[in-house]
VONUZA-236725 format. One record per residue (C-alpha): residue in three letters; x, z, y. Coordinates in Angstrom, 3 decimals. Each point is the difference from the previous one (the first is absolute). Layout:
// residues N
 code        X        Z        Y
  ALA        X        Z        Y
...
// end
This chain:
// residues 385
 code        X        Z        Y
  UNK    6.024   43.546   -7.651
  UNK    3.808   -0.309   -0.467
  UNK   -0.598   -2.578   -2.753
  UNK   -2.273   -2.078    2.204
  UNK    2.505    0.163    2.863
  UNK    2.816   -1.195   -2.262
  UNK   -2.193   -2.843   -1.271
  UNK   -0.846   -1.105    3.549
  UNK    3.695    0.059    0.942
  UNK    0.821   -2.080   -3.076
  UNK   -2.699   -2.518    0.907
  UNK    1.434   -0.374    3.504
  UNK    3.420   -0.733   -1.488
  UNK   -1.322   -2.647   -2.383
  UNK   -0.066   -3.602    1.312
  UNK   -3.353   -1.501    0.913
  UNK   -1.702   -2.328   -2.422
  UNK    0.802   -3.698    0.442
  UNK   -3.636   -1.011   -0.593
  UNK    1.235   -3.028   -1.953
  UNK   -1.717   -0.809   -3.334
  UNK    2.391    0.053   -2.993
  UNK   -0.611   -3.690   -0.725
  UNK    1.426   -0.755    3.454
  UNK    3.195    1.833   -0.956
  UNK    0.547   -2.444   -2.857
  UNK   -0.956   -2.998    2.122
  UNK    2.437    1.025    2.755
  UNK    2.784    0.752   -2.489
  UNK   -0.248   -3.384   -1.701
  UNK   -0.191   -1.796    3.353
  UNK    3.061    1.799    1.377
  UNK    1.907   -0.790   -3.193
  UNK   -0.819   -3.702    0.252
  UNK    0.682   -0.207    3.737
  UNK    3.358    1.751   -0.124
  UNK    1.168   -1.875   -3.102
  UNK   -0.928   -3.455    1.291
  UNK    1.511    0.613    3.437
  UNK    3.207    1.450   -1.427
  UNK    0.311   -2.707   -2.650
  UNK   -0.532   -2.934    2.360
  UNK    2.326    1.491    2.625
  UNK    2.698    0.544   -2.643
  UNK   -0.326   -3.653   -1.058
  UNK    0.404   -1.142    3.604
  UNK    2.648    2.430    1.282
  UNK    1.427    1.836   -2.996
  UNK   -0.873    3.264   -1.814
  UNK    2.141    2.209    2.228
  UNK   -1.810   -0.984    3.179
  UNK   -3.409    0.284   -1.649
  UNK    0.731    3.462   -1.389
  UNK    1.241    1.280    3.365
  UNK   -3.340   -0.870    1.624
  UNK   -2.271    1.386   -2.736
  UNK   -0.358    3.498    1.515
  UNK   -2.103   -0.919    3.066
  UNK   -1.802   -2.646   -2.052
  UNK   -1.118    2.592   -2.563
  UNK   -1.422    2.189    2.768
  UNK   -1.869   -3.009    1.404
  UNK   -1.398   -0.709   -3.466
  UNK   -1.523    3.495   -0.119
  UNK   -1.797   -0.654    3.286
  UNK   -1.317   -3.525   -0.621
  UNK   -1.280    0.800   -3.493
  UNK   -0.940    3.686    0.078
  UNK   -0.965    0.454    3.675
  UNK   -1.123   -3.579    0.614
  UNK   -2.780    0.920    2.462
  UNK    2.272    1.838    2.460
  UNK    1.258   -1.609    3.214
  UNK    3.635    0.488   -1.085
  UNK   -0.498   -2.121   -3.120
  UNK   -1.407   -3.175    1.547
  UNK    2.014   -3.265   -0.084
  UNK    1.009    0.004    3.687
  UNK    1.538    3.516   -0.102
  UNK    1.953   -0.946   -3.154
  UNK    1.287   -3.354    1.219
  UNK    0.435    1.039    3.639
  UNK    1.833    3.230   -0.803
  UNK    2.410   -1.688   -2.435
  UNK    0.848   -2.710    2.532
  UNK    0.389    2.335    2.982
  UNK    1.793    2.796   -1.836
  UNK    2.287   -2.471   -1.754
  UNK    0.919   -1.694    3.278
  UNK    0.587    3.335    1.773
  UNK    2.093    1.345   -2.859
  UNK    2.103   -3.162   -0.087
  UNK    0.560    0.080    3.764
  UNK    0.920    3.710   -0.041
  UNK    2.447   -0.478   -2.877
  UNK    1.712   -2.957    1.652
  UNK    0.210    1.838    3.325
  UNK    0.969    3.537   -1.099
  UNK    1.034   -0.141   -3.645
  UNK   -1.302    1.591   -3.194
  UNK   -0.137    3.637    1.142
  UNK   -2.564    2.676   -0.728
  UNK   -0.966    0.393    3.647
  UNK   -0.486   -3.775    0.246
  UNK   -2.404    0.084   -2.963
  UNK   -1.931    2.891    1.593
  UNK   -0.163   -1.821    3.338
  UNK   -1.222   -3.167   -1.736
  UNK   -2.751    2.041   -1.664
  UNK   -1.137    1.532    3.304
  UNK   -0.030   -3.338    1.810
  UNK   -1.857   -1.638   -2.886
  UNK   -2.780    2.571    0.231
  UNK   -0.383   -0.607    3.745
  UNK   -0.125   -3.780   -0.388
  UNK   -2.354    0.127   -2.996
  UNK   -2.413    2.222    1.901
  UNK    0.190   -2.274    3.039
  UNK   -0.802   -3.106   -2.066
  UNK   -2.597    1.759   -2.203
  UNK    1.913   -0.533   -3.224
  UNK    0.929    3.577   -0.910
  UNK    1.041    0.064   -3.666
  UNK    2.112    2.938   -1.285
  UNK    2.154   -2.066   -2.408
  UNK    1.011   -2.090    3.019
  UNK    2.122    2.947    1.089
  UNK    1.673   -0.132   -3.415
  UNK    0.733   -3.681    0.545
  UNK    1.759    0.751    3.301
  UNK    2.158    2.707   -1.599
  UNK    0.753   -2.169   -3.064
  UNK    1.192   -2.864    2.198
  UNK    2.253    2.260    2.097
  UNK    1.513    1.627   -3.100
  UNK    0.094   -3.213   -2.043
  UNK    2.755   -0.510   -2.550
  UNK    2.638   -2.753    0.465
  UNK   -1.917   -2.425   -2.212
  UNK   -3.008    0.222    2.288
  UNK    1.956   -0.128    3.270
  UNK    1.739   -3.169   -1.205
  UNK   -3.281   -1.812    0.699
  UNK    0.500    0.570    3.728
  UNK   -2.961   -1.172    2.062
  UNK   -1.676   -1.197   -3.219
  UNK   -0.479    3.624   -1.043
  UNK   -3.588   -0.140    1.236
  UNK   -0.872   -2.706   -2.515
  UNK   -0.119    2.198   -3.148
  UNK   -1.700    2.748    2.005
  UNK   -2.809   -2.322    1.076
  UNK   -0.184   -1.659   -3.424
  UNK   -0.650    3.414   -1.565
  UNK   -2.779    0.733    2.490
  UNK   -1.646   -3.407   -0.410
  UNK   -0.021    0.183   -3.804
  UNK   -1.335    3.558   -0.024
  UNK   -2.809   -0.812    2.448
  UNK   -0.883   -3.162   -1.929
  UNK   -0.214    1.899   -3.304
  UNK   -2.012    2.784    1.689
  UNK   -2.576   -2.447    1.396
  UNK   -0.417   -1.805   -3.329
  UNK    0.011    3.093   -2.233
  UNK   -2.239    2.146    2.185
  UNK   -2.612   -2.732    0.287
  UNK    0.133   -0.773   -3.729
  UNK   -0.630    3.684   -0.734
  UNK   -2.967    0.252    2.374
  UNK    1.747    1.466    3.066
  UNK   -0.427   -1.575    3.444
  UNK    3.511   -0.479    1.380
  UNK    0.956   -0.495    2.746
  UNK   -2.628    2.180    1.581
  UNK   -2.048   -1.486    2.762
  UNK   -3.008    1.036    1.999
  UNK   -3.160   -0.622   -2.058
  UNK   -2.213   -2.751    1.405
  UNK   -2.670    1.310    2.331
  UNK   -3.575   -0.600   -1.088
  UNK   -1.849   -1.871    2.734
  UNK   -3.414   -0.948   -1.311
  UNK   -1.593   -0.565    3.409
  UNK    3.043   -1.576    1.727
  UNK   -0.189    2.323    2.985
  UNK    2.485    2.339    1.651
  UNK   -1.901    3.089   -1.121
  UNK    1.833    2.280   -2.450
  UNK   -1.521    0.568   -3.415
  UNK   -2.787    2.601   -0.097
  UNK    2.251    2.349   -1.970
  UNK    2.695   -0.302    2.693
  UNK   -2.253    0.895    2.942
  UNK    0.064    3.698   -0.849
  UNK    2.669    2.141   -1.607
  UNK    3.701   -0.882   -0.197
  UNK    1.094   -3.385    1.330
  UNK    3.302   -1.821    0.466
  UNK    0.487    1.276    3.563
  UNK   -0.409    3.602   -1.206
  UNK    2.680   -0.547   -2.643
  UNK    2.418   -1.541    2.491
  UNK   -0.458    2.918    2.397
  UNK    0.404    2.591   -2.769
  UNK    3.197   -1.637   -1.279
  UNK    1.372   -0.161    3.541
  UNK   -0.782    3.667    0.587
  UNK    1.603    0.941   -3.317
  UNK    3.273   -1.423    1.265
  UNK    1.510   -0.310   -3.478
  UNK    0.545   -2.832   -2.445
  UNK   -2.735   -0.234   -2.637
  UNK    0.913   -2.015   -3.088
  UNK   -3.375   -1.707   -0.253
  UNK   -1.432   -2.954    1.874
  UNK   -2.902    0.545    2.381
  UNK   -2.226   -2.139   -2.217
  UNK    0.859    2.097   -3.063
  UNK   -0.584    3.201    1.969
  UNK   -3.387   -1.324    1.097
  UNK   -0.883   -0.780   -3.621
  UNK    0.947    3.547   -1.045
  UNK   -2.166    1.518    2.732
  UNK   -2.960   -2.235   -0.858
  UNK    0.325    0.843   -3.707
  UNK    0.090    3.698    0.874
  UNK   -3.126   -0.395    2.119
  UNK   -1.667   -1.832   -2.896
  UNK    0.689    2.896   -2.398
  UNK   -1.280    2.497    2.574
  UNK   -3.125   -2.113    0.460
  UNK   -0.540   -0.126   -3.743
  UNK    0.192    3.783   -0.169
  UNK   -2.388    0.502    2.923
  UNK   -2.663   -2.441   -1.201
  UNK   -0.598    2.085   -3.089
  UNK   -0.347   -2.672   -2.669
  UNK   -2.765   -2.144    1.550
  UNK   -0.302   -3.224   -2.000
  UNK   -1.709   -3.354    0.381
  UNK   -2.851    1.148   -2.265
  UNK   -1.147    2.541    2.599
  UNK    0.095   -2.494    2.888
  UNK   -1.239   -3.267   -1.433
  UNK   -3.407   -1.624    0.459
  UNK   -1.548   -0.437   -3.441
  UNK   -2.941   -2.291    0.790
  UNK    2.189   -3.081    0.292
  UNK   -1.321   -3.211    1.489
  UNK    1.815   -2.973   -1.480
  UNK   -0.066   -3.764   -0.282
  UNK    0.787   -2.429   -2.809
  UNK    2.175   -3.130    0.176
  UNK   -3.223   -2.071    0.216
  UNK   -1.481    1.981    2.892
  UNK   -0.566   -2.271    2.969
  UNK    1.332    0.540    3.479
  UNK   -3.489    0.761    1.336
  UNK   -0.738    2.532   -2.771
  UNK    3.287    1.792    0.581
  UNK   -0.596    0.115    3.747
  UNK   -3.436    1.561   -0.522
  UNK    1.456    2.651   -2.331
  UNK    2.598    0.976    2.592
  UNK   -2.552    0.048    2.839
  UNK   -2.695    1.931   -1.905
  UNK    2.389    2.733   -1.160
  UNK    2.248    0.070    3.113
  UNK    3.098   -0.902   -2.031
  UNK    3.185   -1.892    0.801
  UNK    1.111   -0.870   -3.546
  UNK   -1.527   -0.788   -3.364
  UNK    1.661    0.301   -3.412
  UNK   -0.483   -3.109   -2.149
  UNK   -0.858    0.671   -3.654
  UNK   -0.147   -2.382   -2.932
  UNK   -1.302    1.275   -3.338
  UNK    0.412    3.540    1.347
  UNK    3.675   -0.478    0.887
  UNK    1.504   -0.014    3.482
  UNK    1.300   -3.500    0.716
  UNK    0.253    0.012    3.791
  UNK   -1.116    1.394    3.316
  UNK   -1.553   -1.674    3.051
  UNK   -0.105    1.162    3.620
  UNK   -1.779   -1.055    3.181
  UNK    2.985   -2.077    1.074
  UNK   -0.073   -1.812   -3.343
  UNK   -3.622   -1.002    0.628
  UNK    0.444   -1.132    3.595
  UNK    3.180   -1.960   -0.716
  UNK   -1.565   -2.952   -1.899
  UNK   -2.584   -0.542    2.737
  UNK    2.682    0.105    2.714
  UNK    1.968   -2.675   -1.838
  UNK   -2.952   -2.389    0.155
  UNK    0.070   -0.007    3.781
  UNK   -1.861    1.926    2.656
  UNK   -1.401    3.223   -1.430
  UNK   -3.791    0.119   -0.337
  UNK   -2.559    1.415   -2.360
  UNK   -0.778   -3.541   -1.095
  UNK    3.658   -0.566   -0.934
  UNK    0.080    3.344   -1.740
  UNK   -3.017   -0.567   -2.251
  UNK   -0.473   -3.753    0.006
  UNK    1.653   -2.771   -1.975
  UNK    1.505    0.526   -3.427
  UNK   -0.367    3.562   -1.223
  UNK    3.224    1.987    0.090
  UNK    0.427    2.394   -2.925
  UNK    1.986    3.231   -0.114
  UNK    2.380   -1.519   -2.550
  UNK    1.210   -2.311    2.799
  UNK    0.640    2.626    2.675
  UNK    0.697    3.314   -1.789
  UNK    3.399    1.645   -0.112
  UNK    1.144    0.172   -3.618
  UNK    2.860    2.450    0.520
  UNK   -1.879    3.283    0.332
  UNK    1.569    3.392    0.691
  UNK   -1.936    2.575   -2.025
  UNK    0.378    3.685   -0.855
  UNK   -1.099    2.268   -2.805
  UNK   -2.538    2.781    0.363
  UNK    2.833    2.563   -0.267
  UNK    2.013   -1.574    2.820
  UNK    0.910    2.864    2.402
  UNK   -1.135   -0.110    3.597
  UNK    3.491    0.039    1.478
  UNK    0.763   -3.279   -1.803
  UNK   -3.195   -1.594    1.306
  UNK    0.960    0.615    3.628
  UNK    2.788   -2.604    0.298
  UNK   -2.105   -2.620   -1.816
  UNK   -2.918    0.300    2.395
  UNK    1.959    0.868    3.156
  UNK    3.140   -2.152   -0.118
  UNK   -0.633   -2.937   -2.335
  UNK   -3.077   -1.253    1.813
  UNK   -2.364    0.557   -2.935
  UNK   -3.614    0.825    0.816
  UNK   -1.204    0.613   -3.557
  UNK    1.639    1.235   -3.201
  UNK   -1.811   -0.652   -3.290
  UNK    0.190    2.981   -2.354
  UNK    0.497   -0.872   -3.672
  UNK   -0.168    2.021   -3.179
  UNK    1.820   -2.290   -2.352
  UNK   -1.489   -3.401    0.841
  UNK   -3.401    1.328    1.070
  UNK   -0.883    0.217    3.695
  UNK   -1.352    3.511    0.633
  UNK    0.053    0.126    3.795
  UNK    1.605   -1.091    3.251
  UNK    1.769    1.903    2.749
  UNK   -0.267   -1.230    3.566
  UNK    1.696    1.224    3.153
  UNK   -3.279    1.771    0.830
  UNK    0.123    1.887   -3.308
  UNK    3.589    0.995    0.730
  UNK   -0.855    1.320    3.472
  UNK   -2.918    1.997   -1.413
  UNK    2.246    1.524   -2.664
  UNK    2.636    0.975    2.542
  UNK   -2.689    1.538    2.204
  UNK   -1.203    2.169   -2.884
  UNK    3.560    1.073   -0.715
  UNK    0.630    0.921    3.642
  UNK   -3.212    2.024    0.159
  UNK    0.905    1.752   -3.237
  UNK    3.482    0.816    1.292
  UNK   -1.444    1.304    3.265
  UNK   -2.466    2.218   -1.929
  UNK    2.803    1.408   -2.152
  UNK    2.053    0.784    3.086
  UNK   -2.921    1.805    1.648
  UNK   -0.469    2.164   -3.102
  UNK    3.502    1.433    0.574
  UNK   -0.526    0.968    3.610
  UNK    0.137    3.646    0.927
  UNK   -3.528    1.245    0.810
  UNK   -0.603    0.966    3.612
  UNK   -0.078    3.753    0.634
// end
């Protein structure tokens, strides 16, 4: 017991894991090196080495944020550029008005934080800029009102390098809200957003927390959704596409006529047909694909649909087909059939079509899982006395 208590105390003292993959450490380190070197080098060419070296401290701290913590709200371009401009201007005004004293530097820091928060450009190294300007050496103060120029040049170069380097290494920077999927062009939220956590819930929770959280709301939403996805995966118990799919697949060929395809869909109460050629999946056709050609001829009628030159599936089928394997887990099928507007997912083993999964199959599978979960819960109830 004493040993376990000492271990738990030691664990509480240890810092929390950063949850950053090691390859990101190297990527961030190289990016910070390049950003700081280029900014310092170009500033030294323009204003001299002494001025550039005096401003490297806050710049190095900014480099850590924009390369290592690039997804946080403090590391975005506006906080970097806005904080450097505001803090530099405040520090310059405080120095010219009250001199290069310690209390002046502290006051400049406090005012900078207030203004940065007000203008939504909070960036910790901006406070370092304000202090550096107040306590600047004679070489830097000789620039007078032009002192802001090297400060802003540093920020612009660092942000420019961060945007280019982060994107070249596969990191989206600056961060922005991901585009909203709107397949039906209505004001309805996505099916996955109608239940569970939504943006309004996050805003209310952050407001109630009353503290600064170094993560954007969009990133926080992504973390919550990923957590829910892992919980869903655990609760679904390894159900795969093979256990849900329909195996007696009705299909068409590229030479199947419009009338033949329509009869297949009507006879089997289907909405989509896979298109096979020599046993390989080459496309998929839906009801809307069949009605479209007739609508283009003019007023819709059965005569327009079946008359005239025969329309073949090769002319109307969709060639870009989203398919899954038989081992595809159920939790990864849900977004495909619920959010991407797909009504049918062909199931392939290698290149061979072995089944299809429709939204009806998915609902039936979820129903079985719910009934199974309810039965398991009832088995654990305490018997009535």
